[in-house]
N, C-alpha and C positions, 0 to 999 in steps of 0.2 A: 389762560394764555400767559400769566407769570412764569410757568413752569415751562412752557415753551420756551422763551426769551432766556432762561436761566440754561437749559440743554443747549441752545444754539450758542450761549455764551460760554458756554465750556466747551463745546466743537471747537469754536473760533482758537480759545485758550490752547488746546490740543494741536490743531494746526499750526499754530504761530511758534510753538515751544517745538511741534518738530521742524518746523523751516530754521529756527535758530539751532537748535541742535546739528541741523545737515551743516549750516553755515560756519558752525564752530568748530567742525570734525576736521581732522588735516585732509587734502586731495589723497585718495590712494596712490601707490606706486606704480602699479600696474592695473591697467584697466581691463576687464573681459577682453574687448578689442582686442586688446594690445598682447594678451596671453592666445588668443585666439591667433593672432597673426605669427606670435613666435611658435607655434605649436604646428601651423601649418607648414612656416618654414624649416622646421625640423623634419617635419615627415617628406617635403621635395627633397630636401638635401641627402636623407638616408635613401629615398628611392634612387634618386641618381648615382648615390654611391654604388648600391647594390647594381645597379644596370651596367655602370659604368665598370665594375669588377666582373661582370657577367661576362660582357664584351672582350675583354683584357683577355679572359680564360678562353673565350670560344675563340678567339683569334691565335691565341697561343696553340691551343691545342691541333687548330688547322695548319699552322707552319711545323709545327712538330709532324704532324701526318704527312705534308707534304715533302719534309726534310727524309722520313722514311721510307717515302715512295723513290724519291729520288736516288736515295743508295741503294734499294735493293735493284733499282732498274739498273743501275750503273755496276753493280756488282754481277750481276748475271752475265754467263757466260754466251758471246753471241757465237753462232756458227752450228 
């Protein structure tokens, strides 16, 4: 019985010392959730940037194609 009491006292000491150690540590600057949200924001920003550049290049290609079509149709001799 005394052995069990000694082991439970030791467990209590370990738990209490861990709790004191956790409280004495400085708070982390960035938590895991914060880093997760920063990562997600970066991924969304990168995807939106890539999509916007793809859309811009698509429209500029279409515009160039339309201009060349107009120029070729206007330069063809009629008659």
